[in-house]
C-alpha positions as CSV (number, residue, x, y, z in Angstrom):
1,M,46.0,-20.5,-44.3
2,N,45.2,-17.5,-46.5
3,L,41.5,-18.4,-46.3
4,F,41.6,-18.5,-42.5
5,F,43.5,-15.2,-42.5
6,S,40.9,-13.6,-44.8
7,V,38.0,-14.8,-42.7
8,T,39.6,-13.6,-39.5
9,L,40.4,-10.2,-41.1
10,Y,36.8,-9.9,-42.4
11,T,35.4,-10.8,-39.0
12,M,37.6,-8.3,-37.2
13,A,36.6,-5.6,-39.7
14,A,32.9,-6.4,-39.3
15,L,33.2,-6.2,-35.5
16,T,35.1,-2.9,-35.8
17,V,32.3,-1.4,-38.0
18,A,29.6,-2.7,-35.6
19,I,31.4,-1.1,-32.6
20,I,31.8,2.2,-34.4
21,L,28.1,2.2,-35.5
22,S,27.0,1.3,-31.9
23,F,29.2,4.2,-30.6
24,F,27.5,6.7,-32.9
25,Y,24.1,5.2,-32.2
26,F,24.4,5.6,-28.5
27,A,26.0,9.0,-28.8
28,H,23.0,10.0,-30.9
29,I,20.6,8.7,-28.3
30,R,22.4,10.5,-25.5
31,K,22.3,13.7,-27.6
32,Q,18.6,13.3,-28.2
33,K,17.9,12.8,-24.6
34,R,20.0,15.8,-23.6
35,I,18.1,18.0,-26.2
36,E,14.7,16.6,-24.9
37,K,15.7,17.4,-21.3
38,D,16.8,20.9,-22.3
39,I,13.4,21.5,-24.0
40,R,11.5,20.2,-20.9
41,D,13.5,22.3,-18.5
42,A,13.1,25.4,-20.7
43,Y,9.3,24.8,-20.9
44,I,8.9,24.4,-17.1
45,Q,11.1,27.4,-16.4
46,K,9.1,29.6,-18.8
47,N,5.6,28.4,-17.9
48,H,5.5,27.3,-14.3
49,R,3.9,30.5,-13.1
50,A,1.1,30.2,-15.8
51,W,0.4,26.6,-14.8
52,F,0.2,27.7,-11.1
53,N,-2.4,30.3,-12.1
54,F,-4.4,27.8,-14.1
55,L,-4.3,25.0,-11.5
56,Y,-4.5,26.9,-8.3
57,R,-6.2,30.2,-9.1
58,K,-8.4,28.7,-11.9
59,E,-7.4,31.3,-14.4
60,P,-8.3,30.5,-18.0
61,L,-5.8,28.3,-19.8
62,D,-3.5,30.1,-22.1
63,K,-3.4,28.1,-25.3
64,Q,0.3,28.9,-25.6
65,L,0.8,26.4,-22.8
66,L,-0.2,23.5,-25.1
67,W,2.7,21.4,-26.3
68,E,4.4,21.6,-29.7
69,N,6.4,18.5,-29.4
70,T,6.8,15.3,-27.3
71,A,9.3,16.9,-24.9
72,E,6.9,19.7,-24.0
73,L,4.1,17.1,-23.5
74,K,6.4,15.3,-21.0
75,A,7.1,18.6,-19.3
76,I,3.3,19.3,-18.9
77,E,2.8,15.7,-17.5
78,S,5.6,16.3,-15.1
79,I,4.0,19.6,-13.9
80,L,0.6,18.0,-13.4
81,L,1.9,14.9,-11.6
82,S,4.0,17.1,-9.3
83,Y,1.1,19.2,-8.2
84,N,-1.1,16.1,-7.7
85,R,1.5,14.2,-5.7
86,N,2.3,17.1,-3.4
87,T,-1.1,18.5,-2.6
88,Q,-4.6,17.2,-1.8
89,D,-6.2,20.5,-2.9
90,S,-9.5,19.7,-4.6
91,V,-9.2,22.7,-6.9
92,I,-5.9,21.5,-8.3
93,R,-7.3,18.0,-8.7
94,D,-10.4,19.3,-10.6
95,Q,-8.3,21.6,-12.8
96,T,-5.9,18.7,-13.6
97,Q,-8.8,16.4,-14.5
98,F,-10.4,19.1,-16.7
99,F,-7.2,19.7,-18.6
100,A,-6.4,15.9,-19.0
101,D,-9.9,15.1,-20.1
102,K,-10.0,17.9,-22.6
103,Y,-6.5,17.8,-24.1
104,L,-5.0,14.4,-23.4
105,T,-7.8,11.9,-24.1
106,E,-7.1,11.4,-27.8
107,D,-3.3,10.9,-27.2
108,Y,-3.8,8.6,-24.3
109,Q,-6.4,6.5,-26.1
110,K,-3.9,5.7,-28.8
111,K,-1.1,4.9,-26.3
112,L,-3.4,2.5,-24.3
113,S,-3.6,0.3,-27.4
114,N,0.2,0.5,-28.0
115,R,1.9,-2.9,-28.4
116,R,4.6,-1.9,-26.0
117,W,3.8,-2.8,-22.4
118,S,5.8,0.1,-21.0
119,V,3.8,2.7,-23.0
120,R,0.5,1.2,-21.8
121,M,1.7,1.1,-18.2
122,N,3.0,4.7,-18.2
123,T,-0.2,5.9,-19.7
124,L,-2.4,4.0,-17.2
125,R,-0.4,5.6,-14.4
126,R,-1.1,9.0,-15.9
127,V,-4.8,8.3,-16.3
128,A,-4.9,7.4,-12.6
129,G,-2.8,10.3,-11.6
130,F,-5.0,12.8,-13.4
131,H,-8.3,11.1,-12.4
132,M,-9.4,11.1,-16.0
133,T,-13.0,10.2,-16.7
134,T,-13.1,10.3,-20.5
135,L,-11.5,6.9,-21.1
136,N,-13.9,4.7,-19.1
137,T,-14.9,2.7,-22.1
138,V,-11.3,2.0,-23.1
139,L,-10.5,1.0,-19.5
140,R,-13.4,-1.5,-19.5
141,D,-12.2,-3.0,-22.8
142,M,-8.7,-3.3,-21.4
143,M,-10.0,-5.0,-18.2
144,D,-11.8,-7.6,-20.3
145,K,-8.7,-8.4,-22.4
146,P,-5.7,-10.5,-21.5
147,K,-3.1,-8.3,-19.7
148,S,-0.1,-8.4,-17.4
149,I,-0.5,-8.6,-13.6
150,D,0.9,-5.0,-13.3
151,E,-1.8,-3.8,-15.8
152,T,-4.5,-5.6,-13.8
153,F,-3.4,-4.0,-10.6
154,T,-3.1,-0.5,-12.1
155,L,-6.5,-0.8,-13.7
156,L,-8.0,-1.8,-10.3
157,Q,-6.4,1.3,-8.8
158,I,-8.1,3.4,-11.5
159,Y,-11.4,1.7,-10.9
160,Q,-11.2,2.7,-7.3
161,E,-10.9,6.4,-8.3
162,I,-13.0,6.6,-11.4
163,L,-15.4,3.6,-11.4
164,P,-15.9,2.8,-7.7
165,E,-19.3,1.2,-8.2
166,E,-17.6,-1.4,-10.5
167,F,-14.5,-1.9,-8.4
168,V,-15.6,-4.8,-6.1
169,D,-16.9,-6.9,-9.0
170,Q,-13.6,-6.5,-10.9
171,L,-11.6,-7.1,-7.7
172,I,-13.4,-10.4,-7.1
173,K,-13.0,-11.4,-10.8
174,Y,-9.2,-10.8,-10.9
175,Q,-8.2,-11.3,-7.3
176,D,-6.2,-14.5,-8.0
177,N,-3.7,-12.3,-9.9
178,L,-2.9,-10.2,-6.9
179,S,-0.3,-10.5,-4.1
180,E,-1.1,-9.7,-0.5
181,Y,1.0,-6.5,-0.9
182,Q,-1.1,-5.4,-3.9
183,F,-4.3,-6.2,-2.0
184,K,-3.1,-4.0,0.9
185,Q,-2.2,-1.2,-1.5
186,L,-5.7,-1.3,-2.8
187,F,-7.4,-1.5,0.6
188,I,-5.3,1.4,2.1
189,G,-6.7,3.8,-0.4
190,M,-10.3,2.4,-0.1
191,S,-13.1,4.9,0.2
192,Q,-15.9,4.4,2.6
193,Q,-18.2,3.8,-0.3
194,I,-16.1,0.9,-1.5
195,K,-15.6,-0.5,2.0
196,N,-19.4,-0.6,2.5
197,M,-19.7,-2.6,-0.7
198,L,-16.8,-4.9,0.1
199,V,-17.7,-5.9,3.7
200,P,-20.7,-8.0,2.6
201,M,-18.5,-9.6,-0.1
202,F,-15.7,-10.6,2.4
203,Q,-16.3,-14.3,2.0
204,S,-16.0,-14.0,-1.8
205,L,-12.4,-12.8,-1.4
206,N,-9.7,-15.4,-1.5
207,K,-7.6,-16.1,1.6
208,V,-4.9,-13.7,0.6
209,G,-7.5,-10.9,0.1
210,Q,-9.2,-11.7,3.4
211,Y,-5.9,-11.5,5.3
212,A,-5.0,-8.2,3.7
213,F,-8.4,-6.7,4.3
214,I,-8.2,-7.6,8.0
215,D,-4.7,-6.2,8.4
216,I,-5.7,-2.9,6.9
217,A,-8.8,-2.7,9.0
218,G,-6.6,-2.6,12.0
219,K,-4.5,0.4,10.9
220,H,-7.0,3.1,11.9
221,P,-10.1,1.2,13.0
222,T,-13.5,2.8,13.3
223,F,-16.3,1.4,15.4
224,S,-17.6,-0.1,12.1
225,D,-14.2,-1.8,11.5
226,H,-14.1,-3.1,15.1
227,Y,-17.5,-4.7,14.9
228,N,-16.6,-6.3,11.5
229,L,-13.5,-7.7,13.1
230,M,-15.5,-9.0,16.1
231,A,-17.7,-10.9,13.7
232,L,-14.6,-12.7,12.4
233,L,-13.7,-14.1,15.8
234,D,-16.1,-17.1,15.2
235,D,-14.5,-18.0,11.9
236,E,-13.2,-21.5,11.5
237,D,-10.0,-20.4,10.0
238,Q,-7.5,-19.8,12.8
239,E,-5.4,-17.4,10.7
240,I,-8.5,-15.3,10.2
241,R,-9.1,-15.2,14.0
242,I,-5.5,-14.4,14.8
243,R,-5.3,-11.6,12.3
244,A,-8.7,-10.2,13.5
245,L,-7.4,-10.2,17.1
246,K,-4.1,-8.6,16.0
247,A,-6.0,-5.9,14.1
248,M,-8.1,-5.2,17.2
249,S,-4.9,-4.9,19.3
250,E,-3.9,-1.9,17.2
251,G,-6.9,0.1,18.3
252,T,-8.4,0.9,21.6
253,I,-12.0,-0.2,21.2
254,I,-13.2,-3.2,23.3
255,S,-16.9,-3.8,22.8
256,D,-17.1,-7.4,24.2
257,R,-14.6,-8.0,26.9
258,E,-15.8,-11.5,27.7
259,K,-15.6,-12.6,24.1
260,I,-12.0,-11.5,23.9
261,L,-11.1,-13.0,27.3
262,S,-12.5,-16.3,26.1
263,F,-9.3,-16.7,23.9
264,M,-7.2,-17.0,27.1
265,D,-8.4,-20.6,27.1
266,S,-7.5,-21.2,23.4
267,D,-5.3,-24.1,22.5
268,I,-3.6,-21.7,20.0
269,W,-0.8,-19.7,21.7
270,Q,-1.0,-16.9,19.1
271,E,-4.6,-16.2,20.2
272,R,-3.6,-16.1,23.8
273,L,-0.8,-13.7,22.9
274,M,-3.3,-11.3,21.2
275,V,-5.3,-11.1,24.4
276,A,-2.2,-9.7,26.1
277,K,-1.8,-7.2,23.3
278,I,-5.5,-6.1,23.1
279,F,-5.6,-5.1,26.8
280,A,-2.2,-3.4,26.8
281,K,-3.7,0.0,26.3
282,R,-6.2,-0.4,29.2
283,P,-5.5,0.4,32.8
284,I,-3.7,-2.4,34.7
285,S,-6.1,-1.9,37.6
286,E,-8.9,-3.2,35.3
287,N,-6.9,-6.2,34.0
288,E,-4.5,-7.3,36.7
289,T,-6.0,-10.8,36.9
290,V,-5.8,-11.1,33.2
291,Y,-2.0,-10.5,33.2
292,R,-1.4,-12.5,36.3
293,N,-2.8,-15.5,34.4
294,L,-1.1,-14.7,31.1
295,I,2.4,-14.4,32.7
296,E,2.1,-18.0,33.8
297,D,1.2,-19.1,30.3
298,P,3.2,-22.2,29.1
299,T,4.4,-20.4,26.0
300,W,7.3,-18.0,26.3
301,W,5.9,-15.5,23.8
302,V,2.7,-15.0,25.8
303,R,4.6,-14.8,29.2
304,N,7.0,-12.3,27.7
305,E,4.3,-10.1,26.3
306,A,2.4,-10.1,29.6
307,A,5.5,-9.1,31.5
308,R,6.3,-6.4,28.9
309,V,2.9,-4.8,29.3
310,L,3.1,-4.9,33.1
311,S,6.6,-3.3,33.0
312,L,5.2,-0.2,31.2
313,T,3.4,1.3,34.2
314,H,4.1,1.9,37.9
315,N,1.1,-0.3,38.9
316,G,2.2,-3.0,36.5
317,R,5.7,-3.0,37.9
318,A,4.3,-3.5,41.3
319,V,2.4,-6.5,40.0
320,L,5.7,-7.9,38.6
321,R,7.5,-7.4,41.9
322,D,4.7,-9.3,43.7
323,I,4.8,-12.1,41.2
324,M,8.6,-12.3,41.5
325,E,8.4,-12.5,45.3
326,N,5.4,-14.7,45.8
327,S,4.6,-16.8,42.6
328,D,5.3,-20.5,42.6
329,D,5.7,-20.4,38.8
330,K,9.4,-20.4,38.1
331,Y,9.0,-19.1,34.5
332,A,6.7,-16.3,35.7
333,V,9.3,-15.3,38.3
334,D,12.1,-15.3,35.8
335,V,10.3,-13.2,33.2
336,S,9.2,-10.7,35.9
337,R,12.7,-10.3,37.2
338,A,14.0,-9.9,33.6
339,F,11.7,-7.0,32.8
340,L,12.1,-5.3,36.2
341,L,15.9,-5.3,35.6
342,K,15.3,-3.5,32.3
343,T,13.2,-0.8,33.8
344,K,14.2,2.4,35.6
345,G,14.5,1.7,39.3
346,G,15.1,-2.0,38.7
347,I,13.8,-4.6,41.1
348,A,13.8,-2.4,44.2
């Protein structure tokens, strides 16, 4: 009994000591963070005007702006990142790159070899944010070594900015590590130079990459994007065709009307649906026959889209009224009535 009591008392005492030590440890951490924040805030308050003069007015760098401790370095990074995120000014970008290349290279080179994943990732983001060019050899070494998926993605983002001529090869090499979302993030920021290199390599992308490339091509399509999408309409993969048609529906370019209209006879309803979407931005007077056929489609989604497009204009609503009054297709009549009831003026 006495032994049990002694062990219990010893355990309770040990736990109490551990709790007290933990309390002092976390209190110390909070104090250190508070002190670091005060140093950062004081540095920014004191030097923000001098940094503006250096970054925006290209005044010589005052050496007193260089950091004396880690907190001040973080303050400098915060200032540089803030300017680069909130402006596209080439002067600020060039000045940031000049400073980072000259004063941060040695520090970042050490951090990029740190064992801690978080240190490496934060440094990579800063290398990208500052458009640094002095660490290319280190970045190539990192790309060739085993790494996390997040590191691979961030390195590819850096390659886009700093090593664009090597980006496509690295993308093809590591594409199986990327999600569709990550592909899209890369393609959204793609320069024309990279796009020109990637288009001939389209078939070398995996399916996830191909789908993402097509989706992004439809966001703000140029004539070049449109013709690239048209070329994909003969692909054997129906998902490729559907996405290419959908991407085309987001623009206004129609270079081969008959090619697109041929999908009205497709056995795949999604392809027929995309025909309705593609011609939605064209005058109904040019496409009345197209929509009269689509509104009698056996698939509800296609009929509904055709009726929706017709309901958007005065001429289209006149077509809906004619279909409602004269068509022998019950479903076409029903969907015409439904959309007319939703519109101002109704059926009358």
